[in-house]
N, C-alpha and C positions, 0 to 999 in steps of 0.2 A: 504493501499501500503506500502511494506517494505522501510524506510526511507535509503536514499543513505548515506553511511558512507563518512566522509571525514578525510583526513591525515592530521593534523597540529601540527606544534611544538610550536606556538605560537598563544594565541588566546586571544585578551583583556587581555594579561600580565599572562595570565594561562597557565602552563606547561601542555600539556596535553597528554594522549594516543589516541588511535584512536576511535573516538566516533562519532555517527551519529549527524546529525542536527536538526531531530525532536524525540520524542519518545511517547510512550503510557502513559496517565494518567487518573486516576479515577478524572473528575474536574467537577464542579458545575457552572452553567451560572446564577443562582437563588437561593435565598431560600428557602428550602421547606423540604417535606418531602423524604426518603430516594432515591425514584426513580428519584430525581434531580442530584444523582450521576450516571455520564455516563462515558464511555470510549471517550478520545478524544485523538488528536494528537496535540500536542503542541512542540514549540522550546526547544531544551535541554538547559538547562539555563548555562549562561557562569559564571564561579566562578571570583569572585574579588580578589585582591592581598591577603587579607587573609581569603578567602573561599577556601575548598575543594570541589570538584564534586563527590558525591557518584554514583557508579553504584547500585541502590537498589536492595537487594536480597527481605527482608521482612521488610514490614512496619506494627507499631502498630496502631491497631483501639481502639481509647478510648471514652468514654461518652462524653468529651469535643469537640471531632471531631461532633458527632451528634448535641452538642449543639450550634456548630458554624454551621453545616449545617443547622439546624434550623431557624438560626436568629440571633444568640448572637455573636455580633460582635464588639467587645470593642477596635477596633483599629481605629476609625476613619471610613471614607468610604471607603466600601470594591469595590476592583477591579477585576472585572470577567473576564476571568473564574479563580476560585479559585482551588487551588490543597490544599486538605486537609493533615492532618498526620504531629503529632510533634515528631515523632521518628521513627527509622528505622536503619536497617544493611544495610552492602554491601562491595564493595570493591572500592579502592579509583580509580577514572579513570583520575583525572586531579587535579593540584594543583596551586593555585593564586602564584604570583611570591616572594612574603614574607613567604611562609609558608616553615617551617623546620623540623616539628616533625613528620610532616607524607609525605608518599612518594607514588607514582603510585604502585598499587598492593596490598596494605595493606589491610588487613581485619580489617572493622571499625565499630562502632554503634554511634548512635548519638541521642541528645534530643535538638531540637530546636522548641520551640512554637513559633506561628506565623512567621514560617522562611521566611526571607524577599524575597527569590525568589521562593515561594511555597514548598510546604510540600512534604512527603515521599509516597502519593498514585501516585507514577510515577517509571518510570524506570532510571530515575536520579533526583539526588535532590544537590543544591549548597547551602553548610552549611558551617556558620562561624568555622574557626577552632578550638575555643575553646571550641564548642559545639561537637567536636568529638574526639573519643578516639579508642584506638585500642583494639579488642576483647579479654576478658580474656580467658584463657586456656581451662578453665573448660565449657564454652559454646560454642554452635556452631552458624551460622550463624542466624537460625531460634529461638532460644531462645535470643540471644542477640537483635535482632530487635524487642522483645516484651518488652524490660525493661528499655530503655532510660528514658522514662518520670517517671514509675513506680518506676524502683531501686531507682533514684536520691531522689524522693518523699518519697519512705519507708525510705531508710538509714538516710536523714535529719531530717525526725519524730523522729527517735529513737534517734539519735545521738546530733542532734542542738537542736531540739524545747522540748525534753524530757529529754535530756541527760539520756538515761537509763544507770543503772550501775548494777553491779553483787548483786542478790538477789533481787531487784525490783520486786515487784508483778505489773504487769503490765495487763489491759485490751486491746486489741486489736480487736475493733468495725469494723465489716465488713471483717473479717480476710479472707474470701474466694474469695475476688475478686481480679485484678490486682495487686493493690498496698498491700492489706492486705497479701496476700499470701509472699509476700517477707519481708514485714515487721516483719511476725512470726518469719521468720529464720534470720533476723538481730536482733532481740530482744534475740533471744536463743543465738546467737553468743556473745552477749555483757553480758550473763549470767543471765539473768531475768527466773524470772517464769511467763509464759504466761497463760492467761485466753481468749480464742478465741470465738467472736461470728460469727458465720456463716449461710449460708442458706441452710438448707435442710439438710437430713442425708449424703448426697453424699458431701456437703460441710464440715460437721463436720469430715467426714471420711479424707477427703484430707488435714484439717490443723490440725488436729492429726498426719497424717503422716510427714507433714512439721515440726513437732516440739512442738505443743501447750501442754501444761501440760492439759489443762481441755478445752473442746469446746461446748457451747451449740447453739442451734437454736434460734438466736436473734430475730424472728418473734413470737416463739411458747413458749419460755421457760422464766420463771421468772429469768430473770438477775440479778436482785440486790440480791437475796436470793442465787443463785448459786455462785455469786462472795464474798460474804460476806462467804459461806463454805470455798471457795477456799483462803480466806484472811479475817481471823474473825478480825485482826485490821484494817481492811480496806486496798483497794487498793493502790498503790503510784504513779500511772500513768494510764491515758486512752489515747490510741492513736487510732482516729476516722476516720474510711472511708466512715461511713453513719451516717445518721442524724436520720433516725427512731428508736426508740427506746433508742436513744443515753441518755437521761436524764435517764434512769434508770442504764445504767453505773456509771452515776455520784455519784447517790445515794450511791454507793457502794464503793466512796473515801474516804479515810481519811483525816482529816483536815491537809492542806499545800500540799495537792495532786496537780497533775498539770495534765492538759489536752490539747492536741494539734491535730488540724485536718486541712488539707490541705483547704486553700480557694474554695469555691465552693461546700463545703460538705452543705447539705441544707435538714430539718433545722439546722441551725447553733446552737450551744449550748449557752445557757444563763448565763452570769456572776453569781457566786455563792461567797459569803462570806468564805474566807479561802481556795479557789480554786485557782491556777495560770492557766490561760485560755490562748492559743496560736495557732493564727491563722496563716498559713504560705504556702509558695509557694516553691515548689523544683525549686532550681537554679542551672544550670548547668555550669560548668566551667573546665579548666585544673586539677586543685588540686580536685575539686569535682568528677570529674570522676578517678582520679588517688586512690582517697579513696572509694570510688564506687566498683572500681576494685579488690581492697584489700579484702574487704569485701567479696565479691563475692568469690573469691579464697580462703578466709579462713573457710567461711561457706559453702563452696562446693554447691552453690545455684542453687536450683531447679525451674525451671520456667514453671509452669502449663501453657498450652496452652489450652484455651476451644475449638477454632475452627479456622480453616484454610481456607481462600478463595484466589481464584483467584483476579488479578486486575481487571478483567473484572466483577465481582461479589462484586464490593465495596459497592454496594446497598444492596446484600442479606447481608454483613456483618452489617451493620449499624440494618438492621431488625433484625437479630441476637441480638444486643445490646437491642434493645427495647422489645424483647420479654422477657427478663430479666434472672436471675439466671444463668449468667454467672461465672464460676472458673475459675479463672485466667485470662487471657489474650487473645482476637480474634486477628486475624494478617491476614494480606493480603501476598500472595505468589506472587513477583512481577516476578523473574526469577529463 
């Protein structure tokens, strides 16, 4: 049944445009396999004073979403139904009373892990304003919806965790995935020489198109030998988005080299003498998005989209993740 629209000017301290009372959302009533994701009708969340209500256009689908659907829930006792999704893009439909930086009608994208009022697998999402940013001019809504989480994670790995600088020889391990494809471009933006490990011949071709100087299949080729040919004195840094065969990347590091990986990469690398090891999380914020937007513009960022599904096909999107060999990002088209 189509929800009835309501016209309001003030709703729980939120200045709003015309929005419905209910929305479609892909939600779970229990943890389990992909089929627990079903289309539901839920109340549209009301933004608090420091929140923005987004009319969602595109939602990113990440492996962490699948982990949470399957029962990984590090936030205390879950309250069902749960709407998944940590990032997305759309148009500002309403703003809280204290919001000044954004206005109704702005095209925005966001990254908000464990979003307090439900995720982005929905027609609307209420998001803390500090986790929302204007979409840079070089991206459209679909591309921006794919990269809130992955863009922040990739750039902070390059700039903060590893402090990549010009002429550094860098291995990006798992370069053909959603985060890795962006990290290749950000590392090249900083002037690094990039050795990429990818998945399959098509993955190798993709990361080469994105700027990698050398690319190998990380599951089939001798990573250590190829990396030593690339950097005979040893590579300066490794940015890892995959745990399989990661030790072979570390074997190619020079003494004093650096390794960084987002928390959740398994198996995590073990400490080694003479190597700096950093685990990190991508952290959103106003300044973090400003820096990301500058990097996106400067790099003229390309955002590979592996597959696009409708909101009602959220379970199929999770099945696609489980099938593996995802080059870039899977997304949901909400509207």
